[in-house]
C-alpha positions as CSV (number, residue, x, y, z in Angstrom):
1,X,-3.0,-31.5,-18.7
2,X,-6.4,-33.1,-19.1
3,X,-9.3,-31.6,-21.0
4,X,-11.2,-31.2,-17.7
5,X,-8.4,-29.2,-16.0
6,X,-8.0,-27.1,-19.0
7,X,-11.7,-26.4,-19.0
8,X,-11.7,-25.5,-15.3
9,X,-8.7,-23.2,-15.8
10,X,-10.5,-21.4,-18.6
11,X,-13.8,-20.9,-16.7
12,X,-12.0,-19.6,-13.6
13,X,-10.6,-16.7,-15.7
14,X,-14.1,-15.6,-16.8
15,X,-16.3,-12.9,-15.3
16,X,-19.7,-13.5,-13.8
17,X,-21.4,-12.2,-17.0
18,X,-19.4,-14.5,-19.2
19,X,-20.1,-17.5,-17.0
20,X,-23.8,-16.7,-17.1
21,X,-23.8,-16.4,-20.9
22,X,-21.8,-19.7,-21.2
23,X,-24.2,-21.4,-18.8
24,X,-27.2,-20.4,-20.9
25,X,-25.5,-21.5,-24.1
26,X,-24.8,-24.9,-22.6
27,X,-28.4,-25.2,-21.4
28,X,-29.6,-24.6,-24.9
29,X,-27.1,-27.2,-26.3
30,X,-28.2,-29.8,-23.7
31,X,-31.9,-29.2,-24.4
32,X,-31.3,-29.5,-28.2
33,X,-29.3,-32.7,-27.9
34,X,-31.6,-34.2,-25.4
35,X,-34.7,-33.6,-27.7
36,X,-33.0,-34.9,-30.8
37,X,-31.8,-38.0,-28.9
38,X,-35.3,-38.5,-27.5
39,X,-36.9,-38.5,-31.0
40,X,-34.1,-40.5,-32.5
41,X,-33.4,-37.9,-35.2
42,X,-29.7,-37.8,-34.4
43,X,-28.1,-40.3,-32.1
44,X,-25.7,-38.5,-29.9
45,X,-23.3,-40.3,-27.7
46,X,-24.9,-40.5,-24.2
47,X,-21.5,-39.8,-22.7
48,X,-21.2,-36.5,-24.6
49,X,-24.5,-35.4,-23.2
50,X,-23.5,-36.5,-19.7
51,X,-20.2,-34.7,-20.0
52,X,-21.9,-31.5,-21.2
53,X,-24.2,-31.6,-18.2
54,X,-21.3,-32.0,-15.8
55,X,-19.4,-29.1,-17.5
56,X,-22.5,-26.9,-17.0
57,X,-22.6,-27.9,-13.4
58,X,-19.0,-26.8,-13.0
59,X,-19.8,-23.5,-14.6
60,X,-22.8,-23.0,-12.3
61,X,-20.8,-23.9,-9.2
62,X,-18.1,-21.4,-10.1
63,X,-20.7,-18.8,-10.9
64,X,-22.3,-19.2,-7.5
65,X,-19.0,-19.0,-5.8
66,X,-18.1,-15.8,-7.5
67,X,-21.5,-14.3,-6.8
68,X,-21.2,-15.2,-3.1
69,X,-17.7,-13.8,-2.9
70,X,-18.9,-10.5,-4.6
71,X,-21.8,-10.2,-2.2
72,X,-19.8,-10.9,0.9
73,X,-17.3,-8.2,-0.1
74,X,-20.2,-5.7,-0.3
75,X,-21.5,-6.7,3.1
76,X,-18.1,-6.3,4.8
77,X,-17.8,-2.7,3.6
78,X,-21.1,-1.7,5.1
């Protein structure tokens, strides 16, 4: 199993709160790495930064899907 499919499997098991927290942590990591790369203090692999951004996008996509499914369940019961 590839790293990407393992990552997707792990995030699918998380709750909305956990996904929100993970998304915020990833956002901080991206900002930190992007700033240090910009100033040349620490040269990160560009691929690593790109991969982190894509992983955060996956988390946000799943988070939105879970929030939509939760809101649609609430609308059906009304």
